[in-house]
C-alpha atoms as a printed R data frame, in Angstrom:
   type eleno elety resid chain resno       x       y       z
1  ATOM     1    CA   MET     A     1 111.824 122.053  34.592
2  ATOM     2    CA   ALA     A     2 114.095 122.093  37.839
3  ATOM     3    CA   LYS     A     3 113.373 119.636  40.742
4  ATOM     4    CA   ASN     A     4 112.056 120.733  43.943
5  ATOM     5    CA   ASN     A     5 114.596 119.470  46.334
6  ATOM     6    CA   ARG     A     6 112.697 121.856  49.679
7  ATOM     7    CA   ILE     A     7 112.281 119.959  52.469
8  ATOM     8    CA   SER     A     8 108.958 120.501  54.519
9  ATOM     9    CA   MET     A     9 109.048 120.583  58.460
10 ATOM    10    CA   PRO     A    10 105.533 118.693  59.691
11 ATOM    11    CA   GLN     A    11 104.174 121.296  60.966
12 ATOM    12    CA   SER     A    12 104.096 119.869  64.713
13 ATOM    13    CA   GLY     A    13 107.857 118.918  65.190
14 ATOM    14    CA   GLY     A    14 108.825 122.441  64.457
15 ATOM    15    CA   GLY     A    15 111.902 121.848  66.848
16 ATOM    16    CA   LEU     A    16 109.211 123.801  69.347
17 ATOM    17    CA   VAL     A    17 108.823 121.049  72.781
18 ATOM    18    CA   ARG     A    18 106.184 121.585  75.555
19 ATOM    19    CA   TYR     A    19 108.283 120.493  78.221
20 ATOM    20    CA   PHE     A    20 106.057 121.031  80.891
21 ATOM    21    CA   ASP     A    21 103.621 118.702  79.768
22 ATOM    22    CA   GLU     A    22 106.156 115.134  78.933
23 ATOM    23    CA   PHE     A    23 106.543 115.033  82.677
24 ATOM    24    CA   LYS     A    24 105.284 116.162  86.164
25 ATOM    25    CA   SER     A    25 107.014 115.537  89.562
26 ATOM    26    CA   LYS     A    26 105.946 114.819  92.586
27 ATOM    27    CA   PHE     A    27 108.373 116.256  93.979
28 ATOM    28    CA   GLU     A    28 107.938 119.876  93.966
29 ATOM    29    CA   ILE     A    29 110.957 122.260  95.286
30 ATOM    30    CA   ASP     A    30 110.535 125.946  95.481
31 ATOM    31    CA   PRO     A    31 113.606 128.134  94.192
32 ATOM    32    CA   LYS     A    32 114.450 129.891  97.281
33 ATOM    33    CA   VAL     A    33 115.021 126.624  99.430
34 ATOM    34    CA   VAL     A    34 117.290 125.529  96.179
35 ATOM    35    CA   ILE     A    35 119.418 129.571  96.251
36 ATOM    36    CA   GLY     A    36 119.135 129.524 100.956
37 ATOM    37    CA   LEU     A    37 120.393 126.050 100.608
38 ATOM    38    CA   ILE     A    38 123.294 126.809  97.660
39 ATOM    39    CA   VAL     A    39 124.605 130.089 100.417
40 ATOM    40    CA   ALA     A    40 124.172 128.158 103.683
41 ATOM    41    CA   VAL     A    41 127.047 125.571 101.212
42 ATOM    42    CA   ILE     A    42 129.085 128.881 100.186
43 ATOM    43    CA   VAL     A    43 128.668 129.441 103.994
44 ATOM    44    CA   ILE     A    44 129.850 126.598 105.543
45 ATOM    45    CA   MET     A    45 132.109 126.027 103.549
46 ATOM    46    CA   PHE     A    46 133.728 129.507 103.780
47 ATOM    47    CA   PHE     A    47 134.174 128.893 107.909
48 ATOM    48    CA   LEU     A    48 135.405 125.736 107.117
49 ATOM    49    CA   HIS     A    49 138.300 126.680 105.077
50 ATOM    50    CA   LYS     A    50 139.063 129.551 107.266
51 ATOM    51    CA   PHE     A    51 139.267 128.425 110.612
52 ATOM    52    CA   LYS     A    52 140.261 124.450 109.534
53 ATOM    53    CA   PRO     A    53 141.186 122.805 112.306
54 ATOM    54    CA   LEU     A    54 145.490 122.491 113.152
55 ATOM    55    CA   GLY     A    55 146.257 118.705 113.096
């Protein structure tokens, strides 16, 4: 009779992790604000490269 060499995972740990249950931040930023800040930085960098002062 052959040995059963199969490894079984525990029922609760099959690679599924629920991150929203593990950590809750006190600070929540709206995604629209983050995108707005990124666009603002891009525009500022564009103008700094285009109109750099002489010197």
